[in-house]
C-alpha positions, 0 to 999 in steps of 0.5 A: 061288134060285127066285122065283115070282110069282102074279098074279090077281084077288081070290078067284082062288086065289093064296093057296091055290096059294101055300100048296100050293107052299110046302108042296110045295117048302119055299118062303118065302111073301110076300103083299103084300096080307097085309102091307098089311092088317097095316099097316092093322090096326096103324094104322101111318102107312103103314096110315093112308095106304093104307086108303082106297085098299084100301077102294076096291078100288084098287091100292096103288102100288109106292111104298107097297108098297116102303115 
């Protein structure tokens, strides 16, 4: 199994490059940002706890991401 992690500032092209890698190498794509935004949109308990953090453009702690 191969794992690739892309890091960069918002708007740096991580999502764009990820989609290219997924298509070219038939990989699975996981985006923590998308997952966290979905939690906020669905107004889950986790989403309500991280909304202010993300609205302030702060990094969500690993504790929340793992949750």
